[in-house]
N, CA, C and O atoms as a printed pandas DataFrame, in Angstrom:
     atom_number atom_name residue_name chain_id  residue_number  x_coord  y_coord  z_coord
0              1         N          UNK        A               1   15.786   94.881 -165.758
1              2        CA          UNK        A               1   16.110   93.408 -166.483
2              3         C          UNK        A               1   16.718   92.199 -165.290
3              4         O          UNK        A               1   17.923   92.137 -165.046
4              5         N          UNK        A               2   15.790   91.356 -164.668
5              6        CA          UNK        A               2   16.370   90.234 -164.174
6              7         C          UNK        A               2   15.421   89.593 -163.598
7              8         O          UNK        A               2   14.383   90.151 -163.242
8              9         N          UNK        A               3   15.641   88.436 -163.446
9             10        CA          UNK        A               3   14.578   87.545 -163.503
10            11         C          UNK        A               3   14.073   86.959 -161.991
11            12         O          UNK        A               3   14.817   86.105 -161.509
12            13         N          UNK        A               4   13.125   87.261 -161.363
13            14        CA          UNK        A               4   12.705   87.241 -160.415
14            15         C          UNK        A               4   13.137   85.969 -159.486
15            16         O          UNK        A               4   14.173   85.719 -158.868
16            17         N          UNK        A               5   11.932   85.290 -159.646
17            18        CA          UNK        A               5   11.462   84.107 -159.339
18            19         C          UNK        A               5   11.036   82.846 -160.410
19            20         O          UNK        A               5   11.006   83.046 -161.624
20            21         N          UNK        A               6   10.822   81.974 -160.011
21            22        CA          UNK        A               6   10.148   80.666 -161.066
22            23         C          UNK        A               6    9.038   80.384 -160.037
23            24         O          UNK        A               6    9.134   80.125 -158.838
24            25         N          UNK        A               7    7.700   80.535 -161.023
25            26        CA          UNK        A               7    6.613   79.711 -160.630
26            27         C          UNK        A               7    6.644   78.330 -161.171
27            28         O          UNK        A               7    6.541   78.054 -162.367
28            29         N          UNK        A               8    6.808   77.397 -160.100
29            30        CA          UNK        A               8    6.546   75.713 -160.861
30            31         C          UNK        A               8    4.892   75.312 -159.629
31            32         O          UNK        A               8    4.764   75.251 -158.406
32            33         N          UNK        A               9    4.204   75.182 -160.470
33            34        CA          UNK        A               9    2.735   74.801 -159.925
34            35         C          UNK        A               9    1.802   73.869 -161.048
35            36         O          UNK        A               9    1.487   74.384 -162.121
36            37         N          UNK        A              10    1.447   72.655 -160.757
37            38        CA          UNK        A              10    1.630   71.819 -161.355
38            39         C          UNK        A              10    1.806   71.627 -162.800
39            40         O          UNK        A              10    3.020   71.487 -162.946
40            41         N          UNK        A              11    1.448   71.577 -163.513
41            42        CA          UNK        A              11    2.283   71.714 -165.210
42            43         C          UNK        A              11    2.650   72.708 -165.822
43            44         O          UNK        A              11    3.082   72.842 -166.967
44            45         N          UNK        A              12    2.344   73.862 -164.501
45            46        CA          UNK        A              12    2.964   75.527 -165.496
46            47         C          UNK        A              12    4.010   76.330 -164.684
47            48         O          UNK        A              12    3.910   76.525 -163.473
48            49         N          UNK        A              13    5.214   76.861 -165.609
49            50        CA          UNK        A              13    6.186   77.422 -164.707
50            51         C          UNK        A              13    6.309   78.938 -165.155
51            52         O          UNK        A              13    7.096   79.147 -166.078
52            53         N          UNK        A              14    5.731   79.864 -164.697
53            54        CA          UNK        A              14    6.266   81.078 -164.730
54            55         C          UNK        A              14    7.093   81.763 -164.020
55            56         O          UNK        A              14    7.170   81.805 -162.792
56            57         N          UNK        A              15    7.964   82.518 -165.106
57            58        CA          UNK        A              15    9.084   83.284 -164.425
58            59         C          UNK        A              15    8.741   84.829 -164.569
59            60         O          UNK        A              15    8.185   85.294 -165.564
60            61         N          UNK        A              16    9.101   85.507 -163.557
61            62        CA          UNK        A              16    8.826   87.166 -163.457
62            63         C          UNK        A              16   10.162   87.891 -163.910
63            64         O          UNK        A              16   11.308   87.901 -163.462
64            65         N          UNK        A              17    9.623   88.404 -164.829
65            66        CA          UNK        A              17   11.124   89.515 -165.129
66            67         C          UNK        A              17   10.458   91.020 -165.004
67            68         O          UNK        A              17    9.266   91.317 -164.938
68            69         N          UNK        A              18   11.658   91.896 -164.994
69            70        CA          UNK        A              18   11.529   93.296 -164.833
70            71         C          UNK        A              18   12.177   93.946 -166.245
71            72         O          UNK        A              18   13.271   93.931 -166.809
72            73         N          UNK        A              19   11.025   94.445 -166.444
73            74        CA          UNK        A              19   11.629   95.655 -167.917
74            75         C          UNK        A              19   12.673   96.270 -167.399
75            76         O          UNK        A              19   13.023   96.139 -166.226
76            77         N          UNK        A              20   13.563   97.393 -168.731
77            78        CA          UNK        A              20   14.159   97.980 -167.934
78            79         C          UNK        A              20   13.955   99.264 -167.315
79            80         O          UNK        A              20   14.476   99.905 -166.403
80            81         N          UNK        A              21   12.971   99.417 -168.171
81            82        CA          UNK        A              21   11.520  100.775 -167.635
82            83         C          UNK        A              21   11.336  100.699 -165.943
83            84         O          UNK        A              21   11.367  101.655 -165.168
84            85         N          UNK        A              22   11.145   99.344 -165.633
85            86        CA          UNK        A              22   10.351   99.324 -164.523
86            87         C          UNK        A              22   11.392   99.167 -163.417
87            88         O          UNK        A              22   11.265   99.554 -162.256
88            89         N          UNK        A              23   12.632   98.426 -164.052
89            90        CA          UNK        A              23   13.662   98.517 -163.458
90            91         C          UNK        A              23   14.192  100.031 -162.551
91            92         O          UNK        A              23   14.337  100.268 -161.352
92            93         N          UNK        A              24   14.401  100.963 -163.981
93            94        CA          UNK        A              24   14.664  102.615 -163.956
94            95         C          UNK        A              24   13.487  103.469 -162.898
95            96         O          UNK        A              24   13.696  104.464 -162.203
96            97         N          UNK        A              25   12.280  102.720 -163.060
97            98        CA          UNK        A              25   11.424  103.371 -162.156
98            99         C          UNK        A              25   11.191  102.943 -160.318
99           100         O          UNK        A              25   10.693  103.725 -159.508
100          101         N          UNK        A              26   11.622  101.730 -160.031
101          102        CA          UNK        A              26   11.731  101.053 -159.179
102          103         C          UNK        A              26   12.725  101.807 -158.366
103          104         O          UNK        A              26   12.347  102.038 -157.217
104          105         N          UNK        A              27   14.057  102.299 -158.734
105          106        CA          UNK        A              27   15.291  102.637 -158.307
106          107         C          UNK        A              27   15.031  103.693 -157.619
107          108         O          UNK        A              27   15.832  104.068 -156.763
108          109         N          UNK        A              28   14.054  104.258 -157.822
109          110        CA          UNK        A              28   13.764  105.819 -157.549
110          111         C          UNK        A              28   12.994  105.921 -156.119
111          112         O          UNK        A              28   12.864  106.927 -155.422
112          113         N          UNK        A              29   12.554  104.698 -155.893
113          114        CA          UNK        A              29   11.890  104.283 -154.396
114          115         C          UNK        A              29   12.984  104.050 -153.622
115          116         O          UNK        A              29   14.140  103.754 -153.923
116          117         N          UNK        A              30   12.292  104.277 -152.289
117          118        CA          UNK        A              30   12.767  103.426 -150.821
118          119         C          UNK        A              30   12.960  101.836 -151.078
119          120         O          UNK        A              30   12.522  101.161 -152.009
120          121         N          UNK        A              31   13.759  101.443 -149.954
121          122        CA          UNK        A              31   13.815  100.489 -149.584
122          123         C          UNK        A              31   12.385   99.638 -149.489
123          124         O          UNK        A              31   11.970   98.769 -150.256
124          125         N          UNK        A              32   11.902  100.070 -148.538
125          126        CA          UNK        A              32   10.797   99.620 -147.808
126          127         C          UNK        A              32    9.573   99.203 -149.173
127          128         O          UNK        A              32    8.945   98.144 -149.167
128          129         N          UNK        A              33    9.437  100.200 -150.198
129          130        CA          UNK        A              33    8.769  100.122 -151.161
130          131         C          UNK        A              33    9.434   98.567 -152.394
131          132         O          UNK        A              33    8.780   97.600 -152.785
132          133         N          UNK        A              34   10.759   98.883 -152.654
133          134        CA          UNK        A              34   11.026   97.409 -153.289
134          135         C          UNK        A              34   11.100   96.454 -152.815
135          136         O          UNK        A              34   11.267   95.481 -153.550
136          137         N          UNK        A              35   11.016   96.262 -151.402
137          138        CA          UNK        A              35   10.736   94.959 -150.850
138          139         C          UNK        A              35    8.739   94.596 -150.703
139          140         O          UNK        A              35    8.266   93.489 -150.442
140          141         N          UNK        A              36    8.058   95.678 -150.919
141          142        CA          UNK        A              36    7.400   95.046 -151.247
142          143         C          UNK        A              36    7.081   94.938 -152.928
143          144         O          UNK        A              36    5.996   94.459 -153.258
144          145         N          UNK        A              37    7.750   95.252 -153.665
145          146        CA          UNK        A              37    7.387   95.094 -155.080
146          147         C          UNK        A              37    8.189   93.638 -155.216
147          148         O          UNK        A              37    7.815   92.682 -155.895
148          149         N          UNK        A              38    9.435   93.723 -154.364
149          150        CA          UNK        A              38    9.729   91.857 -153.995
150          151         C          UNK        A              38    8.122   91.118 -153.489
151          152         O          UNK        A              38    7.652   90.304 -154.283
152          153         N          UNK        A              39    7.461   91.362 -152.418
153          154        CA          UNK        A              39    6.548   90.659 -151.672
154          155         C          UNK        A              39    5.272   90.418 -152.486
155          156         O          UNK        A              39    4.428   89.598 -152.124
156          157         N          UNK        A              40    5.142   91.243 -153.726
157          158        CA          UNK        A              40    4.173   91.556 -154.968
158          159         C          UNK        A              40    4.501   90.411 -156.147
159          160         O          UNK        A              40    3.598   89.802 -156.720
160          161         N          UNK        A              41    5.765   90.230 -156.394
161          162        CA          UNK        A              41    6.312   88.954 -157.208
162          163         C          UNK        A              41    6.322   87.786 -156.376
163          164         O          UNK        A              41    5.810   86.727 -156.739
164          165         N          UNK        A              42    6.874   87.944 -155.301
165          166        CA          UNK        A              42    6.239   86.465 -154.612
166          167         C          UNK        A              42    4.720   85.941 -155.011
167          168         O          UNK        A              42    4.213   84.907 -155.447
168          169         N          UNK        A              43    4.312   87.201 -154.624
169          170        CA          UNK        A              43    2.662   86.463 -154.896
170          171         C          UNK        A              43    2.103   85.906 -156.064
171          172         O          UNK        A              43    1.389   84.905 -156.101
172          173         N          UNK        A              44    2.541   86.755 -157.229
173          174        CA          UNK        A              44    2.692   86.510 -158.798
174          175         C          UNK        A              44    3.143   84.998 -159.074
175          176         O          UNK        A              44    2.669   84.213 -159.895
176          177         N          UNK        A              45    3.992   84.841 -158.336
177          178        CA          UNK        A              45    5.009   83.412 -158.194
178          179         C          UNK        A              45    3.631   82.025 -158.213
179          180         O          UNK        A              45    3.575   80.945 -158.801
180          181         N          UNK        A              46    2.595   82.799 -157.187
181          182        CA          UNK        A              46    2.138   81.730 -156.622
182          183         C          UNK        A              46    0.549   81.846 -157.557
183          184         O          UNK        A              46   -0.210   80.886 -157.689
184          185         N          UNK        A              47    0.294   83.241 -158.133
185          186        CA          UNK        A              47   -0.911   82.974 -159.158
186          187         C          UNK        A              47   -0.569   84.289 -159.592
187          188         O          UNK        A              47   -0.955   85.250 -158.926
188          189         N          UNK        A              48    0.165   84.465 -160.714
189          190        CA          UNK        A              48    0.374   85.549 -161.838
190          191         C          UNK        A              48   -1.761   86.247 -162.151
191          192         O          UNK        A              48   -1.963   87.348 -162.663
192          193         N          UNK        A              49   -2.702   85.505 -161.800
193          194        CA          UNK        A              49   -3.566   86.241 -162.198
194          195         C          UNK        A              49   -4.175   86.958 -161.067
195          196         O          UNK        A              49   -5.370   87.244 -161.134
196          197         N          UNK        A              50   -3.469   87.280 -160.022
197          198        CA          UNK        A              50   -4.056   87.995 -159.087
198          199         C          UNK        A              50   -3.795   89.665 -159.113
199          200         O          UNK        A              50   -2.747   90.138 -159.552
200          201         N          UNK        A              51   -4.657   90.310 -158.697
201          202        CA          UNK        A              51   -4.394   91.698 -159.248
202          203         C          UNK        A              51   -5.400   92.208 -160.114
203          204         O          UNK        A              51   -5.953   91.410 -160.871
204          205         N          UNK        A              52   -5.779   93.590 -160.128
205          206        CA          UNK        A              52   -6.802   93.862 -160.958
206          207         C          UNK        A              52   -6.907   93.528 -162.600
207          208         O          UNK        A              52   -5.946   94.015 -163.195
208          209         N          UNK        A              53   -7.688   92.932 -163.331
209          210        CA          UNK        A              53   -7.527   92.910 -164.242
210          211         C          UNK        A              53   -7.354   94.611 -164.966
211          212         O          UNK        A              53   -7.505   95.446 -164.074
212          213         N          UNK        A              54   -7.101   95.199 -166.237
213          214        CA          UNK        A              54   -7.142   96.066 -166.852
214          215         C          UNK        A              54   -7.853   96.254 -168.282
215          216         O          UNK        A              54   -7.331   96.833 -169.235
216          217         N          UNK        A              55   -8.970   95.743 -168.274
217          218        CA          UNK        A              55   -9.891   95.674 -169.566
218          219         C          UNK        A              55   -9.305   94.433 -170.020
219          220         O          UNK        A              55  -10.213   93.721 -170.448
220          221         N          UNK        A              56   -8.212   93.882 -170.108
221          222        CA          UNK        A              56   -7.397   92.883 -170.708
222          223         C          UNK        A              56   -7.300   91.849 -169.819
223          224         O          UNK        A              56   -7.356   92.210 -168.644
224          225         N          UNK        A              57   -7.128   90.274 -170.078
225          226        CA          UNK        A              57   -7.079   89.353 -168.846
226          227         C          UNK        A              57   -5.556   89.338 -168.303
227          228         O          UNK        A              57   -5.172   89.218 -167.140
228          229         N          UNK        A              58   -4.768   89.501 -169.542
229          230        CA          UNK        A              58   -3.342   89.676 -169.382
230          231         C          UNK        A              58   -2.165   90.682 -168.825
231          232         O          UNK        A              58   -0.950   90.695 -168.628
232          233         N          UNK        A              59   -3.500   91.636 -168.685
233          234        CA          UNK        A              59   -2.601   93.064 -168.475
234          235         C          UNK        A              59   -3.065   93.226 -167.370
235          236         O          UNK        A              59   -4.290   93.342 -167.369
236          237         N          UNK        A              60   -2.374   93.305 -166.014
237          238        CA          UNK        A              60   -3.154   93.693 -164.367
238          239         C          UNK        A              60   -2.540   94.705 -163.676
239          240         O          UNK        A              60   -1.857   95.356 -164.466
240          241         N          UNK        A              61   -2.469   95.163 -162.480
241          242        CA          UNK        A              61   -2.266   96.014 -161.133
242          243         C          UNK        A              61   -2.159   95.351 -160.095
243          244         O          UNK        A              61   -2.917   94.381 -160.114
244          245         N          UNK        A              62   -1.589   95.429 -159.236
245          246        CA          UNK        A              62   -1.344   95.346 -158.146
246          247         C          UNK        A              62   -0.628   96.455 -157.223
247          248         O          UNK        A              62    0.571   96.731 -157.193
248          249         N          UNK        A              63   -1.892   97.127 -156.329
249          250        CA          UNK        A              63   -1.682   98.445 -155.460
250          251         C          UNK        A              63   -0.487   98.209 -154.364
251          252         O          UNK        A              63    0.126   97.194 -154.033
252          253         N          UNK        A              64   -0.427   99.363 -154.008
253          254        CA          UNK        A              64    0.607   99.521 -152.992
254          255         C          UNK        A              64    0.494  100.784 -152.870
255          256         O          UNK        A              64    0.912  101.629 -153.662
256          257         N          UNK        A              65   -0.422  101.064 -151.265
257          258        CA          UNK        A              65   -0.516  102.562 -150.674
258          259         C          UNK        A              65   -1.006  103.214 -152.207
259          260         O          UNK        A              65   -1.814  102.635 -152.933
260          261         N          UNK        A              66   -0.497  104.239 -152.469
261          262        CA          UNK        A              66   -1.209  105.215 -153.435
262          263         C          UNK        A              66   -0.092  104.805 -154.668
263          264         O          UNK        A              66    0.289  105.752 -155.356
264          265         N          UNK        A              67    0.334  103.746 -154.917
265          266        CA          UNK        A              67    0.890  103.221 -156.434
266          267         C          UNK        A              67    0.367  102.505 -157.013
267          268         O          UNK        A              67   -0.627  102.062 -156.438
268          269         N          UNK        A              68    0.654  101.911 -158.498
269          270        CA          UNK        A              68    0.054  100.731 -158.916
270          271         C          UNK        A              68    1.057  100.288 -159.589
271          272         O          UNK        A              68    1.311  101.060 -160.514
272          273         N          UNK        A              69    1.939   99.147 -159.537
273          274        CA          UNK        A              69    2.268   97.913 -160.290
274          275         C          UNK        A              69    2.300   97.188 -161.299
275          276         O          UNK        A              69    2.281   95.973 -161.101
276          277         N          UNK        A              70    2.359   97.689 -162.690
277          278        CA          UNK        A              70    1.658   96.791 -163.515
278          279         C          UNK        A              70    2.117   95.831 -164.257
279          280         O          UNK        A              70    3.345   95.860 -164.336
280          281         N          UNK        A              71    1.644   95.039 -164.800
281          282        CA          UNK        A              71    2.573   93.598 -165.069
282          283         C          UNK        A              71    1.533   93.279 -166.247
283          284         O          UNK        A              71    0.321   93.373 -166.053
284          285         N          UNK        A              72    2.131   92.856 -167.606
285          286        CA          UNK        A              72    1.819   91.799 -168.334
286          287         C          UNK        A              72    2.023   90.197 -168.336
287          288         O          UNK        A              72    3.144   89.738 -168.114
288          289         N          UNK        A              73    1.232   89.593 -168.518
289          290        CA          UNK        A              73    1.104   87.913 -168.693
290          291         C          UNK        A              73    1.008   87.350 -169.699
291          292         O          UNK        A              73   -0.024   87.442 -170.363
292          293         N          UNK        A              74    2.170   86.528 -170.136
293          294        CA          UNK        A              74    2.457   85.776 -170.976
294          295         C          UNK        A              74    2.187   83.928 -171.269
295          296         O          UNK        A              74    2.889   82.995 -171.660
296          297         N          UNK        A              75    1.072   84.071 -170.918
297          298        CA          UNK        A              75    0.725   82.114 -170.972
298          299         C          UNK        A              75    1.763   81.664 -171.666
299          300         O          UNK        A              75    2.613   80.891 -171.224
300          301         N          UNK        A              76    1.718   82.308 -173.193
301          302        CA          UNK        A              76    2.769   81.437 -173.856
302          303         C          UNK        A              76    4.240   81.202 -174.217
303          304         O          UNK        A              76    4.863   80.501 -175.015
304          305         N          UNK        A              77    4.518   82.120 -173.254
305          306        CA          UNK        A              77    6.288   82.310 -172.805
306          307         C          UNK        A              77    6.551   81.834 -171.528
307          308         O          UNK        A              77    7.653   81.545 -171.060
308          309         N          UNK        A              78    4.929   81.742 -170.739
309          310        CA          UNK        A              78    5.105   81.140 -169.136
310          311         C          UNK        A              78    5.830   82.084 -168.337
311          312         O          UNK        A              78    6.534   81.649 -167.426
312          313         N          UNK        A              79    5.758   83.245 -168.540
313          314        CA          UNK        A              79    6.222   84.477 -168.063
314          315         C          UNK        A              79    5.376   85.465 -167.711
315          316         O          UNK        A              79    4.218   85.561 -168.117
316          317         N          UNK        A              80    6.113   86.470 -166.701
317          318        CA          UNK        A              80    5.245   87.253 -166.119
318          319         C          UNK        A              80    5.845   89.030 -166.144
319          320         O          UNK        A              80    6.566   89.352 -165.200
320          321         N          UNK        A              81    5.618   89.791 -166.903
321          322        CA          UNK        A              81    6.594   90.827 -167.448
322          323         C          UNK        A              81    6.115   92.507 -166.475
323          324         O          UNK        A              81    5.205   93.314 -166.666
324          325         N          UNK        A              82    7.367   92.437 -165.321
325          326        CA          UNK        A              82    7.161   93.838 -165.062
326          327         C          UNK        A              82    7.337   95.043 -165.714
327          328         O          UNK        A              82    8.415   95.532 -166.051
328          329         N          UNK        A              83    6.079   95.563 -165.901
329          330        CA          UNK        A              83    5.945   97.269 -166.640
330          331         C          UNK        A              83    6.187   98.445 -166.334
331          332         O          UNK        A              83    6.994   99.183 -166.899
332          333         N          UNK        A              84    5.377   98.747 -165.247
333          334        CA          UNK        A              84    5.311   99.855 -164.328
334          335         C          UNK        A              84    4.597  100.145 -163.379
335          336         O          UNK        A              84    3.624   99.628 -162.831
336          337         N          UNK        A              85    5.271  101.157 -163.222
337          338        CA          UNK        A              85    4.538  102.075 -162.062
338          339         C          UNK        A              85    4.479  103.840 -161.858
339          340         O          UNK        A              85    5.176  104.786 -162.225
340          341         N          UNK        A              86    3.001  103.620 -160.914
341          342        CA          UNK        A              86    2.315  104.886 -161.641
342          343         C          UNK        A              86    1.800  105.550 -159.660
343          344         O          UNK        A              86    2.077  104.912 -158.644
344          345         N          UNK        A              87    1.198  106.641 -159.682
345          346        CA          UNK        A              87    0.231  107.033 -158.579
346          347         C          UNK        A              87   -0.416  107.159 -158.711
347          348         O          UNK        A              87   -0.158  107.631 -159.818
348          349         N          UNK        A              88   -1.548  107.249 -158.649
349          350        CA          UNK        A              88   -3.212  107.716 -159.020
350          351         C          UNK        A              88   -3.372  108.416 -159.916
351          352         O          UNK        A              88   -3.986  108.114 -160.939
352          353         N          UNK        A              89   -2.794  109.573 -159.656
353          354        CA          UNK        A              89   -2.787  110.794 -160.432
354          355         C          UNK        A              89   -2.447  110.580 -162.468
355          356         O          UNK        A              89   -2.822  111.162 -163.486
356          357         N          UNK        A              90   -1.384  109.195 -162.072
357          358        CA          UNK        A              90   -0.785  109.299 -163.288
358          359         C          UNK        A              90   -1.157  107.999 -163.889
359          360         O          UNK        A              90   -0.537  107.664 -164.898
360          361         N          UNK        A              91   -2.223  107.090 -163.349
361          362        CA          UNK        A              91   -2.423  106.183 -163.570
362          363         C          UNK        A              91   -2.618  105.553 -165.223
363          364         O          UNK        A              91   -1.972  104.724 -165.863
364          365         N          UNK        A              92   -4.073  106.550 -165.606
365          366        CA          UNK        A              92   -4.545  106.480 -166.881
366          367         C          UNK        A              92   -3.290  106.841 -167.629
367          368         O          UNK        A              92   -3.224  105.911 -168.433
368          369         N          UNK        A              93   -2.210  107.651 -167.871
369          370        CA          UNK        A              93   -1.321  107.983 -168.810
370          371         C          UNK        A              93   -0.532  106.946 -168.620
371          372         O          UNK        A              93   -0.002  106.453 -169.616
372          373         N          UNK        A              94   -0.283  106.400 -167.357
373          374        CA          UNK        A              94    0.864  105.227 -167.932
374          375         C          UNK        A              94    0.309  103.735 -168.047
375          376         O          UNK        A              94    0.991  102.726 -168.226
376          377         N          UNK        A              95   -1.225  103.826 -167.890
377          378        CA          UNK        A              95   -1.521  102.363 -168.765
378          379         C          UNK        A              95   -1.602  102.649 -169.830
379          380         O          UNK        A              95   -1.081  101.783 -170.534
380          381         N          UNK        A              96   -2.208  103.869 -170.667
381          382        CA          UNK        A              96   -2.189  104.163 -171.754
382          383         C          UNK        A              96   -0.802  103.542 -172.684
383          384         O          UNK        A              96   -0.769  102.782 -173.652
384          385         N          UNK        A              97    0.338  104.270 -171.878
385          386        CA          UNK        A              97    1.680  104.170 -172.217
386          387         C          UNK        A              97    1.778  102.189 -172.893
387          388         O          UNK        A              97    2.184  101.653 -173.924
388          389         N          UNK        A              98    1.307  101.832 -171.920
389          390        CA          UNK        A              98    1.730  100.100 -171.597
390          391         C          UNK        A              98    1.268   99.814 -173.102
391          392         O          UNK        A              98    1.959   99.628 -174.104
392          393         N          UNK        A              99   -0.010   99.837 -172.954
393          394        CA          UNK        A              99   -1.012   99.895 -174.067
394          395         C          UNK        A              99   -0.117   99.971 -175.918
395          396         O          UNK        A              99   -0.004   99.171 -176.847
396          397         N          UNK        A             100    0.234  101.088 -175.715
397          398        CA          UNK        A             100    0.737  101.535 -176.589
398          399         C          UNK        A             100    2.265  100.771 -176.821
399          400         O          UNK        A             100    2.733  100.848 -177.957
400          401         N          UNK        A             101    2.943  100.138 -175.914
401          402        CA          UNK        A             101    4.496   99.816 -175.990
402          403         C          UNK        A             101    4.146   98.191 -175.720
403          404         O          UNK        A             101    4.950   97.510 -175.083
404          405         N          UNK        A             102    2.957   97.638 -176.218
405          406        CA          UNK        A             102    3.088   96.285 -175.796
406          407         C          UNK        A             102    3.925   95.651 -176.990
407          408         O          UNK        A             102    4.852   94.963 -176.563
408          409         N          UNK        A             103    3.870   95.685 -177.878
409          410        CA          UNK        A             103    5.078   94.796 -178.872
410          411         C          UNK        A             103    6.572   95.218 -178.777
411          412         O          UNK        A             103    7.504   94.688 -179.382
412          413         N          UNK        A             104    6.649   96.449 -177.761
413          414        CA          UNK        A             104    8.172   96.788 -177.742
414          415         C          UNK        A             104    8.212   95.922 -176.697
415          416         O          UNK        A             104    9.086   95.058 -176.768
416          417         N          UNK        A             105    7.295   95.919 -175.467
417          418        CA          UNK        A             105    7.562   94.666 -174.423
418          419         C          UNK        A             105    7.836   93.435 -174.633
419          420         O          UNK        A             105    8.530   92.692 -173.938
420          421         N          UNK        A             106    7.118   93.139 -175.902
421          422        CA          UNK        A             106    7.189   91.161 -175.725
422          423         C          UNK        A             106    8.301   91.264 -176.460
423          424         O          UNK        A             106    8.765   90.127 -176.550
424          425         N          UNK        A             107    9.032   92.103 -177.084
425          426        CA          UNK        A             107   10.409   91.888 -178.199
426          427         C          UNK        A             107   11.629   91.914 -176.479
427          428         O          UNK        A             107   12.635   91.256 -176.215
428          429         N          UNK        A             108   10.901   92.959 -175.703
429          430        CA          UNK        A             108   12.150   93.283 -174.829
430          431         C          UNK        A             108   12.550   91.725 -173.958
431          432         O          UNK        A             108   13.559   91.122 -173.593
432          433         N          UNK        A             109   11.284   91.585 -173.921
433          434        CA          UNK        A             109   10.558   90.003 -172.798
434          435         C          UNK        A             109   11.425   88.430 -173.792
435          436         O          UNK        A             109   11.967   87.355 -173.532
436          437         N          UNK        A             110   11.066   89.242 -174.931
437          438        CA          UNK        A             110   11.541   87.645 -175.865
438          439         C          UNK        A             110   13.404   87.829 -175.669
439          440         O          UNK        A             110   14.131   86.887 -175.355
440          441         N          UNK        A             111   13.764   88.878 -175.868
441          442        CA          UNK        A             111   15.352   89.294 -175.721
442          443         C          UNK        A             111   15.667   88.787 -174.354
443          444         O          UNK        A             111   16.837   88.429 -174.224
444          445         N          UNK        A             112   14.754   88.649 -173.100
445          446        CA          UNK        A             112   15.284   88.159 -171.811
446          447         C          UNK        A             112   15.201   87.000 -171.429
447          448         O          UNK        A             112   15.819   86.717 -170.402
448          449         N          UNK        A             113   14.489   86.037 -172.052
449          450        CA          UNK        A             113   14.388   84.988 -171.985
450          451         C          UNK        A             113   15.294   84.167 -173.325
451          452         O          UNK        A             113   15.269   82.937 -173.373
452          453         N          UNK        A             114   15.926   84.826 -174.178
453          454        CA          UNK        A             114   16.930   84.294 -175.016
454          455         C          UNK        A             114   17.920   84.429 -173.846
455          456         O          UNK        A             114   18.099   83.360 -173.264
456          457         N          UNK        A             115   18.588   85.445 -173.369
457          458        CA          UNK        A             115   19.301   85.497 -172.102
458          459         C          UNK        A             115   19.414   84.711 -171.291
459          460         O          UNK        A             115   20.440   84.124 -170.947
460          461         N          UNK        A             116   18.001   84.577 -170.757
461          462        CA          UNK        A             116   17.878   83.512 -169.811
462          463         C          UNK        A             116   18.600   82.093 -170.120
463          464         O          UNK        A             116   19.423   81.585 -169.359
464          465         N          UNK        A             117   18.161   81.508 -171.387
465          466        CA          UNK        A             117   18.627   80.247 -171.875
466          467         C          UNK        A             117   19.879   80.201 -171.906
467          468         O          UNK        A             117   20.320   79.054 -171.833
468          469         N          UNK        A             118   20.769   81.156 -172.001
469          470        CA          UNK        A             118   22.044   81.432 -172.606
470          471         C          UNK        A             118   23.179   81.044 -170.903
471          472         O          UNK        A             118   24.404   80.951 -170.829
472          473         N          UNK        A             119   22.212   80.920 -169.880
473          474        CA          UNK        A             119   22.726   81.130 -168.584
474          475         C          UNK        A             119   22.703   79.924 -168.265
475          476         O          UNK        A             119   23.082   79.574 -167.148
């Protein structure tokens, strides 16, 4: 649950947030993988719509080695929300789970944005 970066490009500003679930999953990986995720977030700051769309324009993945990093783009909130990590064999299960939890993720992101405004 952290704010990673701010994107300022033209008139748009995007912040990248990590869900609690994403933070727990990321903590299981080594430092090299975590640094790669940081670089992916840097890329998303420049272009939140990079990565492969997963059936919906605002639900995407970026790949690193055998892993997929999933994120949701909320234009209305000017935010990207990092929500999951999977390997290839669990890919469909994780995608389906994220789709089921979309409302929960939007509430969690709203709470993070509210906390961010207070600081």
